[in-house]
NUDREN-763164 format. One record per atom (N, C-alpha, C): residue number from 1; residue in three letters; chain; z, x, y. Coordinates in steps of 0.02 Angstrom, whole numbers, plus 50000, padded with zeros to 5 digits. Atoms other than C-alpha are relative to their C-alpha. Example, Ala and Ser with C-alpha at 12.3 -4.5 7.8 and 13.67 -1.06 7.14 Angstrom:
2
+------+------+-------+-------+-------+-------+
: resi : resn : chain :    c3 :    c1 :    c2 :
+------+------+-------+-------+-------+-------+
:    1 :  ALA :     A : 50000 : 50045 : 49941 :
:    1 :  ALA :     A : 50390 : 50615 : 49775 :
:    1 :  ALA :     A : 50000 : 50045 : 50060 :
:    2 :  SER :     A : 49997 : 49958 : 49941 :
:    2 :  SER :     A : 50357 : 50684 : 49947 :
:    2 :  SER :     A : 50037 : 49961 : 50055 :
+------+------+-------+-------+-------+-------+
//
This chain:
51
+------+------+-------+-------+-------+-------+
: resi : resn : chain :    c3 :    c1 :    c2 :
+------+------+-------+-------+-------+-------+
:    1 :  MET :     A : 50010 : 50018 : 49931 :
:    1 :  MET :     A : 49254 : 54881 : 46729 :
:    1 :  MET :     A : 49949 : 49943 : 50004 :
:    2 :  MET :     A : 50044 : 50058 : 49993 :
:    2 :  MET :     A : 49173 : 54717 : 46781 :
:    2 :  MET :     A : 49948 : 50012 : 50054 :
:    3 :  ASN :     A : 50053 : 49997 : 49950 :
:    3 :  ASN :     A : 49008 : 54707 : 46873 :
:    3 :  ASN :     A : 50008 : 49942 : 50049 :
:    4 :  ARG :     A : 49999 : 50053 : 49950 :
:    4 :  ARG :     A : 49001 : 54609 : 47034 :
:    4 :  ARG :     A : 49939 : 49955 : 49991 :
:    5 :  LEU :     A : 50055 : 50047 : 50007 :
:    5 :  LEU :     A : 48895 : 54452 : 47023 :
:    5 :  LEU :     A : 49953 : 50008 : 50058 :
:    6 :  SER :     A : 50051 : 49992 : 49948 :
:    6 :  SER :     A : 48734 : 54479 : 47118 :
:    6 :  SER :     A : 49932 : 49980 : 49970 :
:    7 :  GLU :     A : 50068 : 50015 : 50023 :
:    7 :  GLU :     A : 48547 : 54445 : 47106 :
:    7 :  GLU :     A : 49980 : 50048 : 49944 :
:    8 :  ALA :     A : 50018 : 49950 : 50050 :
:    8 :  ALA :     A : 48530 : 54606 : 47006 :
:    8 :  ALA :     A : 50035 : 49991 : 49933 :
:    9 :  THR :     A : 49961 : 50007 : 50062 :
:    9 :  THR :     A : 48663 : 54559 : 46877 :
:    9 :  THR :     A : 49994 : 49930 : 49969 :
:   10 :  LEU :     A : 50007 : 50067 : 50030 :
:   10 :  LEU :     A : 48612 : 54377 : 46846 :
:   10 :  LEU :     A : 49972 : 50003 : 49930 :
:   11 :  GLY :     A : 50030 : 49994 : 50066 :
:   11 :  GLY :     A : 48510 : 54432 : 46696 :
:   11 :  GLY :     A : 50049 : 50023 : 49946 :
:   12 :  GLN :     A : 49950 : 49976 : 50048 :
:   12 :  GLN :     A : 48666 : 54505 : 46614 :
:   12 :  GLN :     A : 50047 : 49945 : 49977 :
:   13 :  LEU :     A : 49956 : 50055 : 50018 :
:   13 :  LEU :     A : 48754 : 54337 : 46605 :
:   13 :  LEU :     A : 49979 : 49969 : 49933 :
:   14 :  PRO :     A : 50019 : 50035 : 50061 :
:   14 :  PRO :     A : 48761 : 54244 : 46439 :
:   14 :  PRO :     A : 49954 : 49941 : 50015 :
:   15 :  LEU :     A : 50048 : 50054 : 49989 :
:   15 :  LEU :     A : 48625 : 54113 : 46418 :
:   15 :  LEU :     A : 50034 : 49933 : 50013 :
:   16 :  ALA :     A : 49964 : 50063 : 49990 :
:   16 :  ALA :     A : 48756 : 53974 : 46420 :
:   16 :  ALA :     A : 50021 : 49990 : 50073 :
:   17 :  VAL :     A : 49981 : 50005 : 49930 :
:   17 :  VAL :     A : 48795 : 54012 : 46603 :
:   17 :  VAL :     A : 49940 : 49977 : 50041 :
:   18 :  PRO :     A : 50057 : 50023 : 49960 :
:   18 :  PRO :     A : 48684 : 53909 : 46719 :
:   18 :  PRO :     A : 49984 : 50047 : 50057 :
:   19 :  ARG :     A : 50023 : 49959 : 49944 :
:   19 :  ARG :     A : 48580 : 54003 : 46846 :
:   19 :  ARG :     A : 49974 : 49956 : 50056 :
:   20 :  PRO :     A : 50028 : 50039 : 49945 :
:   20 :  PRO :     A : 48523 : 53946 : 47017 :
:   20 :  PRO :     A : 49927 : 49983 : 49985 :
:   21 :  ASN :     A : 50069 : 50020 : 50013 :
:   21 :  ASN :     A : 48360 : 53848 : 47005 :
:   21 :  ASN :     A : 49961 : 49994 : 50066 :
:   22 :  TYR :     A : 50034 : 49999 : 49935 :
:   22 :  TYR :     A : 48306 : 53884 : 47185 :
:   22 :  TYR :     A : 49991 : 50073 : 50020 :
:   23 :  ASP :     A : 50014 : 49933 : 49976 :
:   23 :  ASP :     A : 48241 : 54035 : 47278 :
:   23 :  ASP :     A : 50057 : 50023 : 50045 :
:   24 :  ARG :     A : 49942 : 49978 : 49962 :
:   24 :  ARG :     A : 48400 : 54122 : 47335 :
:   24 :  ARG :     A : 49980 : 50043 : 50060 :
:   25 :  ALA :     A : 50022 : 49958 : 49944 :
:   25 :  ALA :     A : 48302 : 54242 : 47447 :
:   25 :  ALA :     A : 49978 : 49958 : 50060 :
:   26 :  ALA :     A : 50024 : 50043 : 49946 :
:   26 :  ALA :     A : 48237 : 54094 : 47549 :
:   26 :  ALA :     A : 50058 : 49969 : 50039 :
:   27 :  ILE :     A : 49942 : 50031 : 49967 :
:   27 :  ILE :     A : 48414 : 54040 : 47597 :
:   27 :  ILE :     A : 50036 : 50053 : 50040 :
:   28 :  GLY :     A : 49965 : 49953 : 49957 :
:   28 :  GLY :     A : 48501 : 54124 : 47743 :
:   28 :  GLY :     A : 50076 : 49990 : 49996 :
:   29 :  ALA :     A : 49927 : 50005 : 49998 :
:   29 :  ALA :     A : 48685 : 54148 : 47781 :
:   29 :  ALA :     A : 50020 : 49934 : 50032 :
:   30 :  ARG :     A : 49974 : 50063 : 49974 :
:   30 :  ARG :     A : 48785 : 53990 : 47815 :
:   30 :  ARG :     A : 50075 : 50007 : 50011 :
:   31 :  ILE :     A : 49928 : 50003 : 49988 :
:   31 :  ILE :     A : 48960 : 53945 : 47871 :
:   31 :  ILE :     A : 50032 : 49961 : 49943 :
:   32 :  VAL :     A : 49963 : 50034 : 50052 :
:   32 :  VAL :     A : 49085 : 53897 : 47736 :
:   32 :  VAL :     A : 50061 : 49967 : 50032 :
:   33 :  HIS :     A : 49943 : 50036 : 49974 :
:   33 :  HIS :     A : 49210 : 53763 : 47783 :
:   33 :  HIS :     A : 50049 : 49988 : 49943 :
:   34 :  LEU :     A : 49951 : 50006 : 50053 :
:   34 :  LEU :     A : 49368 : 53774 : 47679 :
:   34 :  LEU :     A : 50044 : 49939 : 50009 :
:   35 :  GLY :     A : 49959 : 50058 : 49988 :
:   35 :  GLY :     A : 49457 : 53627 : 47759 :
:   35 :  GLY :     A : 50070 : 50019 : 50022 :
:   36 :  ALA :     A : 49933 : 49988 : 49973 :
:   36 :  ALA :     A : 49629 : 53608 : 47833 :
:   36 :  ALA :     A : 50049 : 50022 : 49946 :
:   37 :  GLY :     A : 49954 : 49982 : 50054 :
:   37 :  GLY :     A : 49718 : 53622 : 47666 :
:   37 :  GLY :     A : 49997 : 50074 : 49983 :
:   38 :  ALA :     A : 50008 : 49929 : 50015 :
:   38 :  ALA :     A : 49648 : 53794 : 47627 :
:   38 :  ALA :     A : 50024 : 50043 : 50058 :
:   39 :  PHE :     A : 49977 : 49963 : 49941 :
:   39 :  PHE :     A : 49680 : 53853 : 47806 :
:   39 :  PHE :     A : 50077 : 50001 : 50002 :
:   40 :  PHE :     A : 49927 : 50004 : 50000 :
:   40 :  PHE :     A : 49861 : 53793 : 47795 :
:   40 :  PHE :     A : 50030 : 50044 : 49946 :
:   41 :  ALA :     A : 49973 : 49960 : 50055 :
:   41 :  ALA :     A : 49888 : 53877 : 47626 :
:   41 :  ALA :     A : 49998 : 50074 : 50017 :
:   42 :  VAL :     A : 50005 : 49930 : 49982 :
:   42 :  VAL :     A : 49826 : 54045 : 47689 :
:   42 :  VAL :     A : 50048 : 50017 : 50056 :
:   43 :  THR :     A : 49957 : 49987 : 49943 :
:   43 :  THR :     A : 49920 : 54032 : 47853 :
:   43 :  THR :     A : 50073 : 50000 : 49978 :
:   44 :  TRP :     A : 49931 : 50006 : 50023 :
:   44 :  TRP :     A : 50081 : 53979 : 47766 :
:   44 :  TRP :     A : 50021 : 50063 : 49961 :
:   45 :  ARG :     A : 49983 : 49941 : 50039 :
:   45 :  ARG :     A : 50074 : 54128 : 47647 :
:   45 :  ARG :     A : 50006 : 50063 : 50043 :
:   46 :  CYS :     A : 50000 : 49941 : 49956 :
:   46 :  CYS :     A : 50047 : 54249 : 47793 :
:   46 :  CYS :     A : 50060 : 49999 : 50048 :
:   47 :  MET :     A : 49945 : 50006 : 49952 :
:   47 :  MET :     A : 50195 : 54185 : 47895 :
:   47 :  MET :     A : 50065 : 50028 : 49970 :
:   48 :  PRO :     A : 49934 : 49977 : 50025 :
:   48 :  PRO :     A : 50364 : 54271 : 47879 :
:   48 :  PRO :     A : 50046 : 49940 : 49990 :
:   49 :  MET :     A : 49955 : 50055 : 50016 :
:   49 :  MET :     A : 50498 : 54159 : 47805 :
:   49 :  MET :     A : 50067 : 50005 : 50036 :
:   50 :  SER :     A : 49936 : 49990 : 49965 :
:   50 :  SER :     A : 50631 : 54211 : 47930 :
:   50 :  SER :     A : 50003 : 49961 : 50066 :
:   51 :  PHE :     A : 49997 : 50039 : 49938 :
:   51 :  PHE :     A : 50617 : 54070 : 48057 :
:   51 :  PHE :     A : 50056 : 49951 : 49999 :
+------+------+-------+-------+-------+-------+
//
């Protein structure tokens, strides 16, 4: 079973994997913009193909 990546599991990553070099606790939640392409891809997959 795989562990979910979190602040607590960063230390379990191999040393070759880069870690954040900033204080993650100082950053709040933000909005992620996926763009029109990602929105279209998700919407297209959710639409029934019987039109």
